[in-house]
N, CA, C and O atoms as CSV, one atom per row, in Angstrom:
chain,resi,resn,atom,element,x,y,z
A,1,MET,N,N,0.831,-1.342,0.209
A,1,MET,CA,C,-0.083,-0.184,0.113
A,1,MET,C,C,0.877,1.087,0.043
A,1,MET,O,O,1.377,1.458,1.105
A,2,HIS,N,N,1.189,1.827,-1.204
A,2,HIS,CA,C,1.590,3.223,-0.931
A,2,HIS,C,C,0.894,4.525,-1.121
A,2,HIS,O,O,-0.021,4.552,-1.944
A,3,HIS,N,N,1.146,5.409,-0.592
A,3,HIS,CA,C,0.521,6.547,-0.460
A,3,HIS,C,C,0.983,7.677,-1.314
A,3,HIS,O,O,0.543,8.814,-1.146
A,4,HIS,N,N,1.841,7.391,-2.207
A,4,HIS,CA,C,2.984,8.493,-2.871
A,4,HIS,C,C,1.910,9.505,-3.841
A,4,HIS,O,O,2.218,10.609,-4.290
A,5,SER,N,N,0.863,8.954,-3.983
A,5,SER,CA,C,-0.276,9.545,-4.997
A,5,SER,C,C,-0.733,10.570,-4.094
A,5,SER,O,O,-1.078,11.481,-4.846
A,6,CYS,N,N,-0.941,10.956,-2.841
A,6,CYS,CA,C,-1.541,12.029,-2.165
A,6,CYS,C,C,-0.353,12.776,-1.980
A,6,CYS,O,O,-0.568,13.710,-1.207
A,7,PHE,N,N,0.900,12.731,-2.414
A,7,PHE,CA,C,2.191,13.608,-2.002
A,7,PHE,C,C,2.392,14.418,-3.068
A,7,PHE,O,O,2.442,13.841,-4.154
A,8,THR,N,N,2.545,15.806,-3.062
A,8,THR,CA,C,3.435,16.463,-3.834
A,8,THR,C,C,4.867,16.765,-4.140
A,8,THR,O,O,5.543,17.005,-3.139
A,9,ARG,N,N,5.488,16.811,-5.289
A,9,ARG,CA,C,6.849,16.572,-5.075
A,9,ARG,C,C,7.224,18.105,-4.896
A,9,ARG,O,O,6.807,18.926,-5.713
A,10,LEU,N,N,7.989,18.471,-3.856
A,10,LEU,CA,C,8.574,19.775,-3.397
A,10,LEU,C,C,9.991,19.743,-3.391
A,10,LEU,O,O,10.590,18.763,-2.949
A,11,GLU,N,N,10.640,20.846,-3.898
A,11,GLU,CA,C,12.327,21.095,-3.529
A,11,GLU,C,C,12.280,21.881,-2.313
A,11,GLU,O,O,11.532,22.820,-2.040
A,12,LEU,N,N,13.367,21.248,-1.503
A,12,LEU,CA,C,13.368,22.046,-0.306
A,12,LEU,C,C,15.081,22.345,-0.041
A,12,LEU,O,O,15.732,21.688,-0.853
A,13,ASP,N,N,15.786,23.006,0.705
A,13,ASP,CA,C,17.169,22.689,0.682
A,13,ASP,C,C,17.405,21.815,1.988
A,13,ASP,O,O,16.576,21.749,2.895
A,14,ASN,N,N,18.475,21.232,1.985
A,14,ASN,CA,C,19.049,20.436,3.056
A,14,ASN,C,C,19.665,21.154,4.125
A,14,ASN,O,O,19.567,22.376,4.244
A,15,ARG,N,N,20.371,20.331,4.992
A,15,ARG,CA,C,21.199,21.194,5.952
A,15,ARG,C,C,22.412,21.988,5.290
A,15,ARG,O,O,22.671,23.155,5.586
A,16,LEU,N,N,23.122,21.240,4.370
A,16,LEU,CA,C,24.085,21.692,3.547
A,16,LEU,C,C,23.929,22.412,2.471
A,16,LEU,O,O,24.930,22.607,1.783
A,17,GLY,N,N,22.545,23.029,2.026
A,17,GLY,CA,C,22.571,24.025,1.244
A,17,GLY,C,C,21.745,23.575,0.040
A,17,GLY,O,O,21.097,24.417,-0.582
A,18,GLN,N,N,21.736,22.352,-0.303
A,18,GLN,CA,C,21.724,21.434,-1.424
A,18,GLN,C,C,20.312,21.304,-1.596
A,18,GLN,O,O,19.610,20.992,-0.634
A,19,LYS,N,N,19.759,21.542,-2.883
A,19,LYS,CA,C,18.188,20.832,-3.447
A,19,LYS,C,C,18.088,19.662,-3.275
A,19,LYS,O,O,18.911,18.794,-3.568
A,20,VAL,N,N,16.997,19.538,-2.748
A,20,VAL,CA,C,16.419,17.439,-2.647
A,20,VAL,C,C,14.810,17.974,-2.585
A,20,VAL,O,O,14.166,18.959,-2.222
A,21,PHE,N,N,14.637,16.820,-3.109
A,21,PHE,CA,C,13.087,16.525,-3.314
A,21,PHE,C,C,12.381,15.806,-2.697
A,21,PHE,O,O,12.656,14.610,-2.795
A,22,LEU,N,N,11.550,16.074,-2.078
A,22,LEU,CA,C,10.611,15.282,-0.773
A,22,LEU,C,C,9.230,15.306,-1.221
A,22,LEU,O,O,8.785,16.314,-1.768
A,23,GLY,N,N,8.292,13.944,-0.970
A,23,GLY,CA,C,6.934,14.288,-1.307
A,23,GLY,C,C,6.268,14.978,0.037
A,23,GLY,O,O,6.691,14.632,1.140
A,24,VAL,N,N,5.558,15.642,-0.040
A,24,VAL,CA,C,4.981,16.765,0.957
A,24,VAL,C,C,3.441,16.670,0.955
A,24,VAL,O,O,2.977,16.454,-0.165
A,25,THR,N,N,2.620,16.773,1.873
A,25,THR,CA,C,0.948,16.873,1.709
A,25,THR,C,C,0.848,17.401,3.315
A,25,THR,O,O,1.402,17.039,4.353
A,26,HIS,N,N,-0.110,18.407,2.994
A,26,HIS,CA,C,-0.448,19.081,4.167
A,26,HIS,C,C,-1.672,19.020,4.586
A,26,HIS,O,O,-2.443,19.778,3.998
A,27,ILE,N,N,-2.188,18.255,5.554
A,27,ILE,CA,C,-3.672,18.177,5.717
A,27,ILE,C,C,-4.324,18.917,7.136
A,27,ILE,O,O,-4.371,18.304,8.203
A,28,PRO,N,N,-4.638,19.816,7.034
A,28,PRO,CA,C,-5.330,20.564,8.443
A,28,PRO,C,C,-6.470,19.921,8.993
A,28,PRO,O,O,-7.336,19.404,8.288
A,29,THR,N,N,-6.491,19.939,10.204
A,29,THR,CA,C,-7.760,19.196,10.965
A,29,THR,C,C,-8.030,20.001,11.861
A,29,THR,O,O,-7.286,20.977,11.963
A,30,GLU,N,N,-8.909,19.893,12.581
A,30,GLU,CA,C,-9.505,21.201,13.705
A,30,GLU,C,C,-8.592,21.570,14.463
A,30,GLU,O,O,-8.444,22.769,14.697
A,31,MET,N,N,-7.623,20.435,15.120
A,31,MET,CA,C,-6.680,20.577,16.261
A,31,MET,C,C,-5.168,20.994,15.773
A,31,MET,O,O,-4.345,21.633,16.428
A,32,ARG,N,N,-5.009,20.412,14.324
A,32,ARG,CA,C,-3.425,20.433,14.341
A,32,ARG,C,C,-3.444,20.591,12.657
A,32,ARG,O,O,-4.447,20.532,11.946
A,33,ASP,N,N,-2.036,20.809,12.217
A,33,ASP,CA,C,-1.579,20.873,10.641
A,33,ASP,C,C,-0.640,19.884,10.547
A,33,ASP,O,O,0.539,19.958,10.893
A,34,TYR,N,N,-1.404,18.648,9.905
A,34,TYR,CA,C,-0.267,17.620,9.682
A,34,TYR,C,C,0.494,18.001,8.424
A,34,TYR,O,O,-0.081,18.182,7.350
A,35,VAL,N,N,1.622,18.099,8.567
A,35,VAL,CA,C,2.716,18.099,7.298
A,35,VAL,C,C,3.453,16.599,7.046
A,35,VAL,O,O,4.512,16.280,7.587
A,36,PHE,N,N,2.721,15.778,6.159
A,36,PHE,CA,C,3.565,14.806,6.035
A,36,PHE,C,C,4.609,14.745,4.800
A,36,PHE,O,O,4.348,15.180,3.678
A,37,VAL,N,N,5.690,14.211,5.131
A,37,VAL,CA,C,6.813,14.199,4.073
A,37,VAL,C,C,6.848,12.689,3.690
A,37,VAL,O,O,5.970,11.991,4.198
A,38,THR,N,N,7.661,12.153,2.942
A,38,THR,CA,C,8.460,10.979,2.445
A,38,THR,C,C,9.380,11.082,1.359
A,38,THR,O,O,9.233,11.786,0.360
A,39,ALA,N,N,10.346,10.325,1.625
A,39,ALA,CA,C,11.458,10.547,0.415
A,39,ALA,C,C,11.025,10.039,-0.788
A,39,ALA,O,O,10.296,9.047,-0.786
A,40,LEU,N,N,11.333,10.522,-1.726
A,40,LEU,CA,C,10.714,10.173,-3.129
A,40,LEU,C,C,11.636,8.962,-3.994
A,40,LEU,O,O,11.255,8.308,-4.964
A,41,SER,N,N,12.530,8.925,-3.524
A,41,SER,CA,C,13.755,8.142,-3.896
A,41,SER,C,C,14.299,6.988,-2.544
A,41,SER,O,O,14.070,7.162,-1.347
A,42,GLN,N,N,14.841,6.150,-2.984
A,42,GLN,CA,C,15.683,5.529,-2.132
A,42,GLN,C,C,16.761,6.110,-1.229
A,42,GLN,O,O,17.942,6.246,-1.550
A,43,GLN,N,N,16.321,6.375,-0.286
A,43,GLN,CA,C,17.290,7.499,0.911
A,43,GLN,C,C,17.681,6.515,2.049
A,43,GLN,O,O,17.024,5.510,2.319
A,44,ALA,N,N,18.609,6.832,2.574
A,44,ALA,CA,C,19.108,6.613,4.109
A,44,ALA,C,C,17.825,6.865,5.057
A,44,ALA,O,O,17.031,7.785,4.863
A,45,SER,N,N,17.741,6.061,5.960
A,45,SER,CA,C,16.318,6.343,6.685
A,45,SER,C,C,16.570,7.710,7.806
A,45,SER,O,O,15.709,8.314,8.445
A,46,SER,N,N,17.787,7.893,7.783
A,46,SER,CA,C,18.162,9.079,8.336
A,46,SER,C,C,18.004,10.496,7.802
A,46,SER,O,O,18.068,11.598,8.347
A,47,PHE,N,N,17.744,10.040,6.366
A,47,PHE,CA,C,17.573,11.341,5.591
A,47,PHE,C,C,16.774,12.710,5.858
A,47,PHE,O,O,17.216,13.772,5.421
A,48,VAL,N,N,15.738,12.650,6.496
A,48,VAL,CA,C,14.886,13.306,6.875
A,48,VAL,C,C,15.257,13.672,8.628
A,48,VAL,O,O,14.876,14.717,9.155
A,49,GLY,N,N,15.936,12.763,9.253
A,49,GLY,CA,C,16.124,13.205,10.151
A,49,GLY,C,C,17.598,13.952,10.233
A,49,GLY,O,O,17.965,14.492,11.276
A,50,LYS,N,N,18.091,13.940,9.506
A,50,LYS,CA,C,19.442,14.831,9.575
A,50,LYS,C,C,19.086,16.572,9.035
A,50,LYS,O,O,19.763,17.596,9.132
A,51,ASN,N,N,17.844,16.334,8.507
A,51,ASN,CA,C,17.456,17.654,7.955
A,51,ASN,C,C,16.183,18.148,8.598
A,51,ASN,O,O,15.657,19.123,8.062
A,52,ALA,N,N,15.657,17.674,9.568
A,52,ALA,CA,C,14.312,17.754,10.056
A,52,ALA,C,C,14.235,19.262,10.648
A,52,ALA,O,O,13.193,19.916,10.701
A,53,ASP,N,N,15.276,19.625,11.004
A,53,ASP,CA,C,14.996,21.147,11.337
A,53,ASP,C,C,14.901,22.063,10.271
A,53,ASP,O,O,14.241,23.102,10.306
A,54,HIS,N,N,15.588,21.648,9.304
A,54,HIS,CA,C,15.603,22.625,7.968
A,54,HIS,C,C,14.484,22.426,7.142
A,54,HIS,O,O,13.891,23.437,6.764
A,55,PHE,N,N,14.056,21.267,6.770
A,55,PHE,CA,C,12.555,20.953,6.485
A,55,PHE,C,C,11.454,21.520,7.113
A,55,PHE,O,O,10.562,22.119,6.513
A,56,ALA,N,N,11.503,21.343,8.301
A,56,ALA,CA,C,10.426,21.664,9.437
A,56,ALA,C,C,10.186,23.398,9.077
A,56,ALA,O,O,9.112,23.932,8.803
A,57,PHE,N,N,11.479,24.023,9.172
A,57,PHE,CA,C,11.274,25.747,9.032
A,57,PHE,C,C,10.924,26.150,7.623
A,57,PHE,O,O,10.390,27.243,7.434
A,58,GLN,N,N,11.179,25.372,6.668
A,58,GLN,CA,C,10.526,25.789,5.226
A,58,GLN,C,C,9.307,25.186,4.961
A,58,GLN,O,O,8.674,25.745,4.065
A,59,LEU,N,N,8.841,24.327,5.408
A,59,LEU,CA,C,7.488,23.712,5.295
A,59,LEU,C,C,6.568,24.633,6.099
A,59,LEU,O,O,5.434,24.950,5.738
A,60,LEU,N,N,7.300,25.117,7.472
A,60,LEU,CA,C,6.355,25.951,8.392
A,60,LEU,C,C,6.033,27.076,7.752
A,60,LEU,O,O,4.959,27.657,7.910
A,61,HIS,N,N,6.933,27.440,7.004
A,61,HIS,CA,C,6.636,28.993,6.022
A,61,HIS,C,C,5.921,29.139,4.958
A,61,HIS,O,O,5.165,30.030,4.570
A,62,ARG,N,N,6.411,27.697,4.343
A,62,ARG,CA,C,5.653,27.807,2.795
A,62,ARG,C,C,4.033,27.506,3.151
A,62,ARG,O,O,3.259,28.176,2.467
A,63,PHE,N,N,3.567,26.822,3.881
A,63,PHE,CA,C,1.911,26.607,4.312
A,63,PHE,C,C,1.565,27.296,5.186
A,63,PHE,O,O,0.530,27.026,5.795
A,64,GLN,N,N,2.437,28.544,5.550
A,64,GLN,CA,C,1.983,29.644,6.525
A,64,GLN,C,C,1.373,29.133,7.933
A,64,GLN,O,O,0.313,29.561,8.391
A,65,LEU,N,N,2.090,28.275,8.482
A,65,LEU,CA,C,1.407,27.602,9.690
A,65,LEU,C,C,1.785,27.771,10.964
A,65,LEU,O,O,2.965,28.036,11.193
A,66,ASP,N,N,0.996,27.667,11.857
A,66,ASP,CA,C,1.559,28.310,13.626
A,66,ASP,C,C,2.233,27.131,13.820
A,66,ASP,O,O,2.066,26.087,13.189
A,67,THR,N,N,2.923,27.316,14.629
A,67,THR,CA,C,4.175,26.428,15.332
A,67,THR,C,C,3.712,25.299,16.563
A,67,THR,O,O,4.242,24.236,16.884
A,68,LYS,N,N,2.301,26.109,17.193
A,68,LYS,CA,C,1.608,25.391,18.126
A,68,LYS,C,C,0.597,24.316,17.287
A,68,LYS,O,O,-0.028,23.624,18.090
A,69,ARG,N,N,0.388,24.108,16.344
A,69,ARG,CA,C,-0.465,23.510,15.457
A,69,ARG,C,C,0.237,22.480,14.249
A,69,ARG,O,O,-0.233,21.534,13.617
A,70,PHE,N,N,1.341,23.017,14.250
A,70,PHE,CA,C,2.316,22.006,13.344
A,70,PHE,C,C,2.764,20.763,13.734
A,70,PHE,O,O,3.168,20.692,14.895
A,71,GLU,N,N,2.794,19.763,13.058
A,71,GLU,CA,C,2.990,18.353,13.121
A,71,GLU,C,C,3.516,17.818,12.050
A,71,GLU,O,O,2.832,17.644,11.042
A,72,LEU,N,N,4.915,17.450,12.118
A,72,LEU,CA,C,5.772,16.582,10.953
A,72,LEU,C,C,5.507,15.402,11.095
A,72,LEU,O,O,5.511,15.027,12.268
A,73,VAL,N,N,5.279,14.672,10.358
A,73,VAL,CA,C,5.197,13.305,10.120
A,73,VAL,C,C,5.580,12.830,8.915
A,73,VAL,O,O,5.040,13.029,7.827
A,74,GLU,N,N,6.910,11.948,9.260
A,74,GLU,CA,C,7.590,11.127,7.945
A,74,GLU,C,C,6.809,9.819,7.934
A,74,GLU,O,O,6.380,9.194,8.904
A,75,LEU,N,N,6.714,9.538,6.652
A,75,LEU,CA,C,5.985,8.409,6.075
A,75,LEU,C,C,7.509,7.399,5.729
A,75,LEU,O,O,8.351,7.892,4.979
A,76,ARG,N,N,7.695,6.316,6.198
A,76,ARG,CA,C,9.270,5.899,5.709
A,76,ARG,C,C,8.715,4.400,5.000
A,76,ARG,O,O,8.023,3.554,5.565
A,77,SER,N,N,9.062,4.374,4.079
A,77,SER,CA,C,8.872,2.836,3.219
A,77,SER,C,C,10.014,2.191,3.129
A,77,SER,O,O,11.114,2.724,2.986
A,78,ALA,N,N,9.760,0.871,3.219
A,78,ALA,CA,C,11.239,-0.023,2.954
A,78,ALA,C,C,10.220,-1.582,2.490
A,78,ALA,O,O,9.275,-2.130,3.057
A,79,ALA,N,N,10.742,-1.797,1.600
A,79,ALA,CA,C,9.797,-3.070,0.812
A,79,ALA,C,C,8.433,-3.030,1.058
A,79,ALA,O,O,7.728,-2.100,0.665
A,80,ASP,N,N,8.038,-3.930,1.652
A,80,ASP,CA,C,6.371,-3.676,1.646
A,80,ASP,C,C,5.787,-3.006,3.080
A,80,ASP,O,O,4.606,-2.929,3.421
A,81,GLU,N,N,7.073,-2.509,3.870
A,81,GLU,CA,C,6.629,-2.160,5.164
A,81,GLU,C,C,6.720,-0.607,5.285
A,81,GLU,O,O,7.627,-0.046,4.669
A,82,GLN,N,N,5.722,0.238,6.143
A,82,GLN,CA,C,5.987,1.506,6.056
A,82,GLN,C,C,5.755,1.985,7.911
A,82,GLN,O,O,5.038,1.473,8.771
A,83,SER,N,N,6.627,3.061,7.969
A,83,SER,CA,C,6.551,3.104,9.339
A,83,SER,C,C,6.327,4.770,8.909
A,83,SER,O,O,6.588,5.420,7.896
A,84,LEU,N,N,5.597,5.146,10.459
A,84,LEU,CA,C,5.733,6.725,10.675
A,84,LEU,C,C,6.437,7.303,11.949
A,84,LEU,O,O,6.546,6.856,13.090
A,85,TRP,N,N,6.899,8.513,11.324
A,85,TRP,CA,C,7.967,9.047,12.546
A,85,TRP,C,C,7.529,10.215,12.659
A,85,TRP,O,O,7.501,10.887,11.628
A,86,ARG,N,N,7.048,10.833,13.947
A,86,ARG,CA,C,6.521,12.197,14.306
A,86,ARG,C,C,7.587,13.026,14.726
A,86,ARG,O,O,8.016,12.674,15.825
A,87,TRP,N,N,8.133,13.947,14.267
A,87,TRP,CA,C,8.969,14.797,14.572
A,87,TRP,C,C,8.491,16.105,15.277
A,87,TRP,O,O,7.774,16.990,14.811
A,88,ARG,N,N,9.095,16.008,16.589
A,88,ARG,CA,C,8.955,17.194,17.610
A,88,ARG,C,C,10.395,18.043,17.422
A,88,ARG,O,O,11.450,17.739,16.866
A,89,PHE,N,N,9.892,19.416,18.240
A,89,PHE,CA,C,10.920,20.183,17.716
A,89,PHE,C,C,10.774,21.389,18.901
A,89,PHE,O,O,9.624,21.763,19.130
A,90,GLU,N,N,11.928,22.045,19.703
A,90,GLU,CA,C,11.796,22.966,20.577
A,90,GLU,C,C,11.655,24.276,19.720
A,90,GLU,O,O,12.630,24.697,19.098
A,91,TRP,N,N,10.285,25.005,19.682
A,91,TRP,CA,C,10.437,26.506,18.812
A,91,TRP,C,C,10.878,27.543,19.507
A,91,TRP,O,O,10.720,27.746,20.710
A,92,VAL,N,N,11.607,28.396,18.489
A,92,VAL,CA,C,12.352,29.535,19.152
A,92,VAL,C,C,11.851,30.508,18.342
A,92,VAL,O,O,12.660,30.671,17.429
A,93,GLY,N,N,10.585,31.492,18.183
A,93,GLY,CA,C,9.700,32.252,17.385
A,93,GLY,C,C,9.413,30.869,16.376
A,93,GLY,O,O,8.929,29.776,16.669
A,94,THR,N,N,9.877,31.356,15.189
A,94,THR,CA,C,9.567,30.167,13.869
A,94,THR,C,C,10.562,29.330,13.560
A,94,THR,O,O,10.582,28.672,12.520
A,95,THR,N,N,11.699,29.296,14.694
A,95,THR,CA,C,12.787,28.387,14.208
A,95,THR,C,C,12.500,27.138,15.030
A,95,THR,O,O,11.967,27.334,16.122
A,96,PRO,N,N,12.784,25.809,14.655
A,96,PRO,CA,C,12.569,24.553,15.039
A,96,PRO,C,C,14.218,24.334,15.466
A,96,PRO,O,O,15.168,24.453,14.692
A,97,LEU,N,N,14.262,24.077,16.517
A,97,LEU,CA,C,15.722,23.534,17.119
A,97,LEU,C,C,15.383,22.040,17.817
A,97,LEU,O,O,14.258,21.649,18.128
A,98,SER,N,N,16.538,21.369,17.967
A,98,SER,CA,C,16.607,20.122,18.555
A,98,SER,C,C,15.472,18.853,18.079
A,98,SER,O,O,14.861,18.154,18.887
A,99,GLY,N,N,15.368,18.758,16.635
A,99,GLY,CA,C,14.361,17.836,16.307
A,99,GLY,C,C,14.760,16.516,16.635
A,99,GLY,O,O,15.915,16.127,16.460
A,100,ARG,N,N,13.770,15.742,17.148
A,100,ARG,CA,C,13.707,14.533,17.726
A,100,ARG,C,C,12.475,13.839,16.769
A,100,ARG,O,O,11.392,14.267,16.370
A,101,GLY,N,N,13.253,12.451,16.597
A,101,GLY,CA,C,11.729,11.577,15.584
A,101,GLY,C,C,11.243,10.693,16.468
A,101,GLY,O,O,12.189,10.213,17.092
A,102,GLU,N,N,10.250,10.267,16.802
A,102,GLU,CA,C,9.655,9.016,17.490
A,102,GLU,C,C,8.934,8.278,16.696
A,102,GLU,O,O,8.021,8.834,16.086
A,103,LEU,N,N,9.124,7.119,16.546
A,103,LEU,CA,C,8.376,6.169,16.149
A,103,LEU,C,C,7.149,5.954,16.557
A,103,LEU,O,O,6.948,5.657,17.735
A,104,ILE,N,N,6.317,6.047,15.825
A,104,ILE,CA,C,4.900,6.075,16.116
A,104,ILE,C,C,4.390,4.392,16.228
A,104,ILE,O,O,4.182,3.655,15.265
A,105,THR,N,N,4.288,4.108,17.383
A,105,THR,CA,C,3.866,2.287,17.559
A,105,THR,C,C,2.613,2.042,18.207
A,105,THR,O,O,2.331,0.852,18.349
A,106,SER,N,N,1.886,2.794,18.585
A,106,SER,CA,C,0.655,2.835,18.840
A,106,SER,C,C,-0.477,2.343,17.825
A,106,SER,O,O,-0.507,3.140,16.887
A,107,PRO,N,N,-0.939,1.842,17.747
A,107,PRO,CA,C,-1.941,0.856,16.272
A,107,PRO,C,C,-3.169,1.957,16.167
A,107,PRO,O,O,-3.779,2.190,15.124
A,108,VAL,N,N,-3.393,2.528,17.317
A,108,VAL,CA,C,-4.916,3.124,17.049
A,108,VAL,C,C,-4.174,4.764,16.678
A,108,VAL,O,O,-4.975,5.553,16.175
A,109,GLN,N,N,-2.805,5.269,16.884
A,109,GLN,CA,C,-2.473,6.437,16.443
A,109,GLN,C,C,-1.935,6.574,15.154
A,109,GLN,O,O,-2.007,7.618,14.506
A,110,ARG,N,N,-1.225,5.209,14.645
A,110,ARG,CA,C,-1.247,4.774,13.413
A,110,ARG,C,C,-1.971,4.796,12.572
A,110,ARG,O,O,-1.604,5.242,11.484
A,111,GLN,N,N,-3.169,4.360,12.747
A,111,GLN,CA,C,-4.318,4.101,11.955
A,111,GLN,C,C,-4.987,5.451,11.627
A,111,GLN,O,O,-5.257,5.789,10.475
A,112,GLN,N,N,-5.216,6.137,12.632
A,112,GLN,CA,C,-5.517,7.597,12.509
A,112,GLN,C,C,-4.914,8.399,11.493
A,112,GLN,O,O,-5.579,8.877,10.574
A,113,LEU,N,N,-3.419,8.602,11.645
A,113,LEU,CA,C,-2.569,9.127,10.542
A,113,LEU,C,C,-2.884,8.865,9.032
A,113,LEU,O,O,-3.197,9.612,8.105
A,114,MET,N,N,-2.621,7.124,9.174
A,114,MET,CA,C,-2.490,6.586,7.604
A,114,MET,C,C,-4.067,7.115,6.974
A,114,MET,O,O,-4.260,7.547,5.837
A,115,ARG,N,N,-5.168,6.930,8.135
A,115,ARG,CA,C,-6.682,7.671,7.598
A,115,ARG,C,C,-6.213,8.615,6.951
A,115,ARG,O,O,-6.093,8.621,5.726
A,116,LEU,N,N,-5.883,9.555,7.745
A,116,LEU,CA,C,-5.451,11.177,7.180
A,116,LEU,C,C,-4.781,10.893,5.459
A,116,LEU,O,O,-5.060,11.649,4.529
A,117,LEU,N,N,-4.133,10.016,5.355
A,117,LEU,CA,C,-3.407,9.986,3.883
A,117,LEU,C,C,-3.970,9.314,2.790
A,117,LEU,O,O,-3.528,9.374,1.643
A,118,ASP,N,N,-5.393,8.383,3.317
A,118,ASP,CA,C,-6.218,8.174,2.546
A,118,ASP,C,C,-7.616,9.052,2.059
A,118,ASP,O,O,-8.593,9.358,2.742
A,119,PRO,N,N,-7.350,9.314,0.722
A,119,PRO,CA,C,-8.453,10.765,0.666
A,119,PRO,C,C,-9.919,10.111,0.655
A,119,PRO,O,O,-10.920,10.766,0.946
A,120,ASP,N,N,-9.949,8.708,0.279
A,120,ASP,CA,C,-10.997,7.896,0.308
A,120,ASP,C,C,-11.823,7.862,1.696
A,120,ASP,O,O,-12.983,8.266,1.761
A,121,ASP,N,N,-11.130,7.351,2.775
A,121,ASP,CA,C,-11.577,7.523,4.137
A,121,ASP,C,C,-11.607,8.743,4.287
A,121,ASP,O,O,-12.757,8.949,4.675
A,122,GLN,N,N,-11.065,9.738,4.231
A,122,GLN,CA,C,-11.215,11.221,4.464
A,122,GLN,C,C,-12.719,11.602,4.152
A,122,GLN,O,O,-13.398,12.137,5.028
A,123,LEU,N,N,-13.245,11.318,2.876
A,123,LEU,CA,C,-14.494,11.749,2.859
A,123,LEU,C,C,-15.402,10.834,3.158
A,123,LEU,O,O,-16.568,11.203,3.012
A,124,LYS,N,N,-15.215,9.678,3.558
A,124,LYS,CA,C,-16.015,8.913,4.402
A,124,LYS,C,C,-16.068,9.289,6.115
A,124,LYS,O,O,-17.041,9.014,6.817
A,125,ALA,N,N,-14.941,9.905,6.570
A,125,ALA,CA,C,-15.127,10.149,7.729
A,125,ALA,C,C,-15.697,11.543,7.917
A,125,ALA,O,O,-16.036,11.975,9.018
A,126,ALA,N,N,-15.794,12.307,6.638
A,126,ALA,CA,C,-16.534,13.591,6.796
A,126,ALA,C,C,-17.930,13.627,6.320
A,126,ALA,O,O,-18.647,14.623,6.412
A,127,ALA,N,N,-18.256,12.592,5.850
A,127,ALA,CA,C,-19.581,11.988,5.636
A,127,ALA,C,C,-20.361,11.491,6.806
A,127,ALA,O,O,-21.590,11.451,6.762
A,128,THR,N,N,-19.732,11.141,7.770
A,128,THR,CA,C,-20.553,10.643,9.323
A,128,THR,C,C,-20.821,11.765,10.346
A,128,THR,O,O,-21.371,11.506,11.416
């Protein structure tokens, strides 16, 4: 089950100032602004982690989000397995510092976040 179809290819700068491409989708909810990211090509699992602060800053500004509502979630795909990582930051104004990735292991949280990525599920949820 690949969710790349709901991602838009965006060009961002990595921590070295080089141009890189990420799959990005912004999904606003009542309480949070979820920004999902995924590597579009085979990358080291640390690709987002090494650049999380830089990516978060650029995405926050690109979507004009509030740091209090901003949630960065990484979808990692390896073979047929997908994992979700939530990135947390200490914010100084709109500058993210000390990015920490946490693997989402709760089946309920995982299911809720994966449902956000499935447009058909979003329509069903909105209709109920």
